[in-house]
C-alpha positions in Angstrom: -158.8 -7.7 181.1 -156.4 -8.7 183.8 -157.0 -8.2 187.5 -154.4 -5.4 187.6 -156.1 -3.6 184.7 -159.5 -4.1 186.5 -158.0 -2.6 189.6 -156.6 0.4 187.7 -160.0 1.0 186.0 -161.7 0.7 189.4 -159.3 3.2 191.0 -160.0 5.6 188.1 -163.7 5.4 188.8 -163.1 5.9 192.6 -161.0 9.0 191.8 -164.0 10.5 190.1 -166.2 10.0 193.2 -167.0 12.9 195.5 -164.4 13.8 198.1 -166.7 12.8 201.0 -166.9 9.3 199.5 -163.1 9.1 199.2 -162.6 10.0 202.9 -165.0 7.3 204.0 -163.3 4.9 201.6 -159.9 5.7 203.1 -161.1 5.0 206.6 -162.7 1.8 205.5 -159.6 0.7 203.7 -157.4 1.3 206.8 -159.8 -0.6 209.0 -160.0 -3.5 206.6 -156.2 -3.7 206.3 -155.9 -3.7 210.1 -158.4 -6.5 210.3 -156.7 -8.5 207.5 -153.3 -8.2 209.3 -154.8 -10.1 212.2 -155.8 -13.1 210.2 -153.8 -16.2 209.3 -152.3 -16.6 205.9 -155.0 -19.0 204.6 -157.8 -16.5 205.4 -155.8 -13.7 203.8 -155.6 -15.8 200.6 -159.4 -16.3 200.7 -159.9 -12.6 201.0 -157.6 -12.0 198.1 -159.4 -14.6 196.0 -162.7 -13.0 196.8 -161.4 -9.5 196.0 -160.1 -10.8 192.6 -163.5 -12.4 192.0 -165.3 -9.1 192.7 -162.9 -7.2 190.5 -163.5 -9.6 187.6 -167.3 -9.4 188.1 -167.1 -5.6 188.1 -165.0 -5.8 184.9 -167.5 -8.1 183.3 -170.4 -5.7 184.2 -168.5 -2.7 182.7 -167.6 -4.6 179.6 -171.2 -5.7 179.1 -172.5 -2.1 179.6 -169.9 -0.9 177.1 -170.8 -3.5 174.5 -174.5 -3.1 174.7 -174.7 0.2 172.9 -172.2 -0.9 170.3 -174.1 -4.1 169.5 -177.5 -2.4 169.4 -176.3 0.3 167.0 -174.2 -2.0 164.8 -175.3 -3.2 161.4 -173.9 -6.7 161.8 -177.3 -8.4 161.6 -179.0 -6.1 159.2 -178.8 -8.8 156.5 -181.4 -10.8 158.4 -184.0 -8.1 157.7 -183.7 -8.6 153.9 -183.3 -12.4 154.0 -185.3 -14.1 151.3 -187.9 -16.7 152.2 -186.4 -20.1 151.4 -189.5 -22.1 152.1 -193.2 -21.6 151.6 -196.4 -23.4 152.7 -196.3 -25.5 149.5 -193.0 -27.1 150.8 -194.8 -28.6 153.8 -195.6 -32.3 153.6 -197.9 -32.3 156.7 -199.9 -29.3 157.8 -200.8 -29.0 161.5 -204.0 -27.3 162.5 
């Protein structure tokens, strides 16, 4: 998932948040933007890089949470339950006690 897709997914989750949280978020966003505007370009780039990192990490967490139920309910490894025993005790050359 690209950074833009992650941002869209994050915004969709924010839209589902209670209105009180959205108001606090808007105030925080305005304050953050005002602070960022005071910084030199190199610092702005660092903040952007960090934001992209956080978005990617959030996306990875969501992907993992989405895949866990799928993998646990899948039958992809069921063949291992019925796997025949290929070797027995008689195949051992040296037995450890």
